[in-house]
C-alpha distance (Angstrom), angle and dihedral (degrees) to the residues before:
residue distance angle dihedral
M1 . . .
L2 3.78 . .
D3 3.79 95.0 .
N4 3.82 93.3 54.6
G5 3.79 91.4 -111.6
E6 3.78 97.0 -56.8
S7 3.82 93.7 124.8
S8 3.81 88.7 52.2
Y9 3.79 89.2 49.9
R10 3.80 91.4 51.2
R11 3.81 89.4 51.2
F12 3.80 89.3 48.7
L13 3.81 89.9 53.1
Q14 3.80 88.0 53.4
G15 3.82 90.4 55.8
D16 3.82 103.2 -92.4
Q17 3.83 102.6 139.0
S18 3.81 92.2 -174.1
A19 3.81 87.8 64.4
F20 3.81 89.5 63.0
D21 3.82 88.8 53.5
E22 3.82 88.1 54.3
I23 3.80 90.1 53.5
M24 3.80 91.5 49.6
D25 3.80 92.0 47.4
A26 3.80 91.0 50.1
Y27 3.81 96.8 49.3
R28 3.83 110.2 22.1
E29 3.82 101.8 89.8
K30 3.79 95.7 40.0
L31 3.80 91.1 45.9
I32 3.81 91.1 51.8
F33 3.80 90.0 51.1
F34 3.83 90.2 49.7
I35 3.82 92.5 49.8
M36 3.82 90.2 46.6
G37 3.79 87.0 65.8
Y38 3.80 88.2 66.1
V39 3.80 105.2 34.0
G40 3.79 103.7 29.2
N41 3.80 93.6 -145.4
A42 3.81 123.8 99.1
E43 3.80 95.5 -152.8
T44 3.79 92.7 50.5
A45 3.81 90.3 45.8
Q46 3.81 90.0 52.7
D47 3.81 90.7 50.2
I48 3.80 92.6 50.1
A49 3.81 91.0 46.6
M50 3.81 89.5 53.0
D51 3.82 89.8 47.9
T52 3.79 87.2 53.6
F53 3.78 92.1 54.2
V54 3.81 91.1 44.8
E55 3.82 88.7 54.0
I56 3.80 89.8 54.1
L57 3.79 91.5 45.5
V58 3.81 94.8 48.6
H59 3.82 95.2 43.0
P60 3.81 104.1 33.7
G61 3.79 96.7 159.1
R62 3.80 96.7 59.1
F63 3.79 94.8 84.8
K64 3.81 105.4 83.2
F65 3.84 98.8 -178.9
K66 3.84 91.0 -114.0
S67 3.80 90.2 125.4
S68 3.78 132.0 18.7
L69 3.79 118.6 -71.6
K70 3.80 87.7 -119.2
T71 3.81 91.2 58.0
Y72 3.79 90.5 47.6
I73 3.82 93.6 50.2
Y74 3.81 94.3 45.7
S75 3.82 90.9 47.3
I76 3.80 91.0 54.1
A77 3.82 90.1 46.9
R78 3.79 92.5 50.5
H79 3.80 91.4 48.0
K80 3.82 91.9 49.6
T81 3.81 90.5 46.8
V82 3.79 92.9 51.5
D83 3.82 89.6 47.8
F84 3.80 90.0 50.7
L85 3.80 92.4 49.9
R86 3.79 91.9 47.8
R87 3.80 92.2 49.9
K88 3.78 92.6 47.8
R89 3.79 93.9 38.1
E90 3.79 87.0 -137.0
L91 3.76 97.8 134.1
P92 3.80 103.7 163.6
S93 3.76 117.7 -126.7
E94 3.76 117.6 -123.2
T95 3.80 91.0 -111.0
E96 3.80 96.4 49.5
I97 3.79 113.7 118.1
Y98 3.79 119.5 -152.0
E99 3.79 131.3 -148.8
P100 3.80 111.4 -89.0
Y101 3.78 113.6 -90.9
E102 3.78 109.2 -138.3
S103 3.77 110.8 -145.0
D104 3.74 142.0 154.1
L105 3.82 88.8 -136.4
L106 3.80 92.2 95.9
S107 3.80 96.8 46.6
G108 3.75 112.6 106.2
V109 3.81 92.2 14.0
I110 3.79 98.2 83.9
Q111 3.77 134.9 5.3
Q112 3.80 114.9 -74.2
E113 3.81 95.7 -118.3
N114 3.81 92.0 55.5
S115 3.82 98.0 42.4
E116 3.81 94.6 77.1
M117 3.79 91.1 47.5
L118 3.81 90.5 49.5
L119 3.80 93.1 47.9
N120 3.81 91.9 48.9
A121 3.79 91.0 48.9
M122 3.83 92.2 46.8
E123 3.81 90.0 53.1
K124 3.79 91.0 55.6
I125 3.79 97.8 55.1
P126 3.83 123.9 79.9
A127 3.81 117.9 -80.4
D128 3.82 95.0 -111.7
Y129 3.81 90.2 51.9
R130 3.80 91.4 48.1
N131 3.79 92.5 49.1
V132 3.80 97.2 46.4
L133 3.80 89.7 51.4
Y134 3.80 92.1 45.7
L135 3.82 92.4 50.6
T136 3.80 91.7 45.3
F137 3.77 101.9 45.2
F138 3.80 107.0 21.6
E139 3.79 101.5 32.0
E140 3.81 93.5 31.0
C141 3.79 91.7 -141.5
S142 3.79 118.5 171.3
N143 3.79 119.7 -112.6
D144 3.81 89.4 -107.7
E145 3.81 90.9 53.7
I146 3.80 92.7 47.4
A147 3.81 91.6 47.7
K148 3.81 89.8 53.9
I149 3.80 94.0 45.2
M150 3.80 94.0 48.1
H151 3.83 96.1 36.5
K152 3.80 93.4 -122.4
S153 3.78 132.9 137.1
K154 3.80 117.2 -118.0
K155 3.80 90.6 -103.8
Q156 3.82 92.1 48.5
L157 3.80 89.3 48.9
A158 3.80 92.5 49.8
N159 3.82 90.4 50.9
L160 3.81 92.2 44.8
T161 3.80 92.0 49.5
Y162 3.80 92.0 49.0
R163 3.82 92.4 48.9
A164 3.82 90.9 45.0
K165 3.80 92.2 53.1
Q166 3.80 91.1 47.5
A167 3.82 91.8 48.4
L168 3.81 92.2 48.4
K169 3.79 91.5 47.0
A170 3.82 90.5 51.3
E171 3.82 91.8 49.3
L172 3.80 92.4 47.4
E173 3.80 90.6 50.0
K174 3.83 89.4 51.8
E175 3.83 87.2 54.0
G176 3.82 89.9 52.9
F177 3.81 99.6 -102.6
C178 3.79 112.3 149.8
Y179 3.79 117.7 -145.6
E180 3.76 121.2 -141.6
E181 3.79 105.8 -144.2
Q182 3.80 111.8 -137.7
């Protein structure tokens, strides 16, 4: 899916319902993982992800192709997640640690023995840090895309990314991971 799903979205706009299924298949699991960083509950994350897709389905003309489809979908998901947290008044504290989220997303990305250590360390850092790192390294979003998704300026994003990397490094070092400086 070299165009990030935009050709599928164009087909969906022309009435091809199977194209919408392609979009959901391409983004569902990764979107759930992203939302998990905010809500800490897989079932809730799945519900919010589905609400995101329903929003796209109900309002198909809102995406104007001014950003990537991925940025658009993740922005909707973040907005729906923030709304959910506001309604429930369950804003997580920065020190709150969530249950581990088992996922195949990490397999093949890093060596098996380090994946558990990375996941544990990611769970211990604040949600915004976790999400900026996830979008950067696992979703390979550009800084402009991440800034739009997270509603941050470029300077705020640069600071957030720096702090997130430092926080993750500190957590990994607590777990016994040794960095090789390059």
